[in-house]
N, C-alpha and C positions, 0 to 999 in steps of 0.2 A: 263765177268764177272769176275774182280779181289779173287782171293778165299784168306783168309785172315783165320788163325789160330793162334787159343789166348791159352796159355797154363795157365791154370786157372782160377778158378771161385768165385774169392773174389771182393771186391768191384771196385778196380782198371781193372779187366778183363771181370766185365758188362758193366761199363761202359764206356771202351775202345769200346765193342762189340756193344753196345749200336748206340754210335756215326758212325761206321762203318757202320751197316745194313743199317743206316737212309740213307747213301750212294749210296744203291746200291750194294756193295757188299754183296760176297758169305761170313758167319763168320762162324765158327766151335771152338765152344769154348771144350778141351778136361781137364778134371776133375778126378783126382785122388781119393778124395771121393764119399761118394757116397749122397751127397749133398751138393753143391751149397753155398757162403760165404764164404771162407775161416776161418776169426777167428770172423766173424760174424755172432756167428750162437748162438743156443741155448741151453744148457745143461737142466735137468730138477732132481729134487729128491721129495722122498715122505718120507712125514712128517706125523703123525698120520694117514696116510691110506690117504693122498690128496698130489696132484699134484702138483707143482711150478716149470715153470718156470721160467729161469732166465739166464743172458745174460752172455754165456760161456767165452767168449774171452773179445769181443770189450761190451762197457760198453753205453759213452755217447756219442751224436754228436753234432758236432757243425762247423769240419772244412770243410764242402763239400761249395764251392761257390752256392749260389744262382742258378746262371746260369743252373748249372751243376744239380740242383733239381729240378727245372722249365724243361730243356730241356730234360731228360730221362723221363718225366713222374712221377716221385717219390711223386710231389706238389700235383697230384690229387688221390693219395694211404696212405699216411703216414701226422698221426697227432705226431705235437712234442711241445716241452713246454722245457724253460731254465726260471730259478728262476732268476725274476726280483728283488727278496733280496737280501743286500749285503753278501759278501762272509765271512765268517766266522773265522779268525785267531787264534788259540792257540801258544803260546810256553809253555812247559810240564811244570806243577805248576801253569798256570794260570788258575785261575777259571771264569774270565770274558772275552771273544772276541773283537777282535780288529774286526774291520768291514769294508771292501773293498767295498765304495761303488762306482758304475759308476759313478756318477759324481765327476769330478774331485774336485772341490772345495770342496765338500764335505770330501773328500777321505782326502784332503792336512789339512785337521783341523783336521779328525781323527787321521793322522798318527803325526800330532806336539805334539797332548793330549799322547795319550799311548806309542809311543814310540821316543818320543824325535826327528822328524825330523825335519831337518833346512834346509831339501834340497830345491830342483824344482819338486814336484810334478805334476805342471801344464806344467810344459817345458816340463816334462819327456811324459805324455799321448799325447801332441800335438805334440813333433815329432815323434812319436813311432807311430799314426796314418799318418803321412806322409808317413814312410815308407810300412807302412800297406795297406794305398792307390795305392803305385807301385808296391808291391807283387800281391794284388789280380788283378791288371791291367796287370803283368806278366799271370795270369793263366787264363786270361778274352782273351787275344790278344798268351794264347798258345803260348809265347815268350821266348825261350830259357833263362835262369838268365844270366846277363852280367857284370861286373863289370864297363864297359866302359858306360852301359847305364844308369847302376843304379847312377854313375856319373851325366851323362847329364841331370837327373830325378832331385837328389835329392842333387846334389852339394858333394864335396868330404869329407866335413867334416863330414856330416849324413853317407856319405856309408864308411869312413873310422872309423866312431863309431859305425852304428849300425850292417852294413852289414861283412866289413873283421875284426873286432875289437873284442877284446876278452871282455868276458862278465863280469870280476870283472871292468877293464877302462871304460867299459858303464854306466855299476852301482855307480861306484865312482861320475862320472860326475857330478850323478845328484841325489843324496843321500849321507846324513850325517849318519843312522841308520844303526847299521846292521840287525837288523831285518827285516827292510822296501826292502835293499838291499838282504835279504835270501827270501824273498818272492818271488819278483819281478825278481828272478834272477834263481828260483827254476826248473823252466821249461831247464834249462841247461842240466840238469842228466833227461829229462825226459824219454827218452830208454833207455842209458847207463850212465857207466862215464868218460862224459868228464870234463875235468880240465877247470874252469872257467878263468884262466891265459892263457887260448891256445887261438891265436888269430882265428877268425871265428866263437868261438863262443857265440858272442854278438848276432848272425844272429834266434838263435833259438827263441831267446822272441818274438819280432814280431813274427815272422814267427806263434806260436801256436796259437794268437792270430787275423790270418788273414784269418780263415774260414770266412764265413760271413750269414749262414745261422740266423743264431741267433746275427748276428753283432757285430761277436767277441767272443762268449758267447759260450760255453757247455749246452748242454743240453740231453734230453729224448724224447723217439718213445713211442710212445703208444704200451702198448703190451710188448715191448723191444727191441731194437736196433735190433734183426734180421731180424726187418719186411723191413727192410732198403733193403737189397740183394734177400729177397724174393723176394719181390715187382718187385724189376729192374729183377730177373728170370724171374716172370711171363711176364713182357712186355716184355721182349730180344727174349719169344719163340713166346708171340704173333706176332712179329715183323717177324720171321723165321732166328733166329738164331737158331744154330742147337749145341745144349749141350751135351756129351758125361760122364755121370758120371760112376763112378768107371772103370776108363781107366788107366791104366798103360802103361808110351810111356817105347818103348824101345829103340826108335833111333830117333837124327834128323839128317837127313841126308842131312848136307847144302850146299851140291854140287848138288843132286839133287834134291833140295827144294822140300822134302816129310817129313812126321811124322811118324811113326811104331806104334800102341800100341795096347796092349788086352785091351780087354773087354769081360766080359760075358765066359774065354776062349777059344773068338775066336780071331782072329789075323787080324787087319785092315791097312789102309794106305792111308794117304790123302794129297793131293800135296798140294800147297801154292804158292802165289805170297810174300806174305808176311806172318811172322811169329814173334808173341809177344808172349813175356811169362812176365807172371802176377802173379810173383815166387817170391822165396826168391831170391837172386844175385848170389846164388853157383850152384841154380841146373842146370839151363842152361849149364855151363859148363862139369858137368857130365853127360849131356842128347845129347852134338852136337859130332858127329863122329869127330872125331882127333883133337878136341881142343887142341888150344895150347897159348892161350893167357891169362890165368888166371894171375888176380894181386895176390901178395900173401902177402898184405900187408895191407888188407881189415880190417875193424877195427867192428868188431860183436860184441862185450862182451854185452850180455844185463843183468841192475841188479834190474830189474822193476816188480814185483810181485801181486797178488789178494788176497783179503780173500774177499767172498761173505757172509755176514753173515745174519741167519734168525731169525726173533721177531716174538712172538704168539702173540701179540696186536702193534698197532702202538708206534714206538720209541719217546719216550719226551725227550725232552732234558731238562738238570738240568738248564740250563742258556740258554737265549733268545731260548724256543718254538713255540712261536710265528712265528719265522722261521726254519718250519721244512722243507721246501723246499730247503735251502740255501746250499751252498759246504762248508765244512769244512776242515780245515786244522791243522793238531795238529805237531810241530816241535820238535823235540828232542833235535836240538842245539840252542842256539841264535849269534853264531860268524860263520863266514865266514869260519875262517880254522876247525873250526866243520866238518859246510855240506862242504868244499874240502876234507877233510881227511876221513872221512864217505864215501865219494862215490872213491875216491881211492883206500879205503884200500879193498872197494865189488871186487875193478878191480882186486887187485892183491890173491882173495880168501883167504887171510888172518886169514878168521871166514866167517860162515855161515849167519850173519845178522848185519846192522849197521846202527844203528836210525838212518833217517835223518829227512823224513817228510813222513807223512801219509794223502794223499788227497781222504776225504769221499764224498762218490756219494748219495745221500739220493734217492735211485732207486723206492722203495714203495710208499714213501710219494710224488713224480712226477708223479706213478701211478693212484693214489689214487686224484690228482690235476685234472688228463686227465680223471677220470673218471673208468677208468680199477678197477673193484674191483680183490683182490688176499687175499689168505688164511692168506698168511703169511705177514708181513714188511719185506723190504731189504735196507739194506746195504752195501755199497762198498768201503771196503778200500787197496784203492790201494798204494803202498809199493813200497820204494825204498830203495836200498843198498840190496840186496839180491847179495850171491855171486852165480853164477854158480856151484855147486858143488852137490847140493842135491833135491830131490823131496820131496812134501811135505809130503808126508807117511814119509821121514826120518826127518821132522822138524815139528814135531808138538810142540816142547818145543818153537819155534819163532814161530809156529802159533799163540801160549796161548799168546805170548809175546806181537803181534801188536795188539792182541785182548784187552789184558788189557790195553793198552794203551788208548784206548777210550773208553772203556766203563766206566768211569770214568766221564766221561762227560754230560755219561746217567741215568737218572731217573730211568727206570724201563730195569734195564740192565739185570735182572733175568730172564725176559721173552725170551733173546735168548740161540736157543734152537737145532740149529747146525750151523757150517760154513764149510765152502768152499776155500780149499786155491790152488794154481797152485804159485810156482816159476820159476825163469825162465827158469831152468831144464825143470819143467811141459811144459814150453809155447813151449818151442824146440820140446818137444816130440810130442805134442798135436796137434798145428800146423806149425809146420816146421818152425820156427822163426831159423834164424842160432843164437847159442849162444843164445835163447832167446830174441833176442834182438827185440823188438816188432816195432821197426822201417828198422828191417835188419840190418842196418848200424849204429851205433853211429852217433851220430847229435857232430864230431867232428869235428874242423876247418877244416880240411883237406876232409872231406865227407860232406860238407855244400857248400847250396847256387850255383854255377856256377861249384863245384868242384864233385858235387851228381849227374857223370855221368859217364858212361865206354864205351863212344864215344869221341875221339878224336878233332872232329870235332861238332862247335856252330850249326852247322844250320842242322846239324842232330842228337842232343843229345842224344835220348833216343836209340839209336840206340847201339846191343851187341856189345862189342870191334870192332867196326867199321866194323861188317857183312854189304854187301848192301841191306839184308832184313832181317835182324831178329833182334830185338828191344826189350828192357824190363824195364818196366814201375810198377814195384812188389813199394815194400816199402820205398826202398834201393835205387830208383830215386828221383830226386829232383821232390816235396818239402820235403815230407816223408811218415809215415804212417797213421793211425787211418782211419777212416768210413767216407773219403772225395773222393775220384775217383779224383784226381785232376791228378795224375800222370797218368791215365788212358786215361783220356780225351787229356792232351798236347800230348801224344803220339799220342794215333787217328789220332790228328791235323795235325800233323807231317806225316802222313803217308799221308792223306788227299791232302795236299799241294804237296808232292812229287810224287804222281800219278798224281795230275792235271799239274805239271811241266811237267812231261813226255809228258804226250795227247798235251798241246801246241806245243810241239818241231815235235810232227810229224802232 
């Protein structure tokens, strides 16, 4: 029986463990913390002697392919919901929102009327759908991303524009309005300050829409997103996966194929045939003995932060309160130059906060829709362009600035009773995100698509620096982070294929 060790019990480690145990392998997961889940865990706060659980790191769900959701067994344990109402977009000073409809014809009409858009909205949506279908087929087939395959499937024009091209060129190709370009291109800086002018950044736009649990839309899990990893932990344990919590690794002996770790003040040693790191991409280099292959040019910096705001009564929006479940976006700039300047200034650490845009997730309203009763309403303000220099305790003024940007849109803003703030530095210390990056590696062109690997071999795409039996499937591998499990699935399938091919030889 092949022995598999997985380091890290976030979503990717858990998904990889699920597929590998079902192949009949002996699977051990080693986790440094006392709980599984990685950044997909809960925290609690007490207000008026009432405990409220909330999503500590990850909040929304949507990038997990349906087949992973089904095949792992999560479909039997998780209730989810995504708002079918339009997303609502405000540029600072707007009293009325622009509605982002799912229907292309409705959207085109709205953007022409609100933002003076004279471009090709329908063409953008149609072409994006082709690219998304291509990406999803890569997931399903566990195929290594390849420009050659993209050219064969999509044609060179779409490949050059959507995958290897710059985000700015992609946006200019379809749209005329600066506001449209800002909204459609905001995912370029999802995790960190990638430049819209850099080749390869266009791919981030379809990538963030490529999840299929909610048909390309983001949503919520009843009780909280942490139920995903809690449920998968139980599923895996019932299947026979051995999970070692509160276990600190001393050394990975790559020559003798063993891992030494400490648990409960006792020393342990496990041998492996294959070792998977479902961690950040830097940690393995610190654990593998005599490691000498580390890249020196990894772009790690993250600039995303999060405010969780608690209201003693359900939030009432001044405009479109009938869309209480809708995602909302507030932009602080209405030009691409302002957008680019803000992200690049955050990269330079020339200040604490450069307002760009805030994504507002109506977690509390979604929970009520799913029948989960909570004592307090919750809104999540997912914020961009925070510099990696200070923790939340040192940035009370920044938290107030973020909150004050959103509150003017809320009728009962006085019901706000508490807010929890996480900066990139907090994310680094809490979840071991390198430089606070939620995707571990910034989604720059040089770290996107076929370049999002540490291997020199496309056939062994998830190998860690070409070690024969050491792999990497954290958020820094293809496709990216989020509560998706796609890297874990694709990595496990690569290992299964490798083992099967060796059996065939013998």
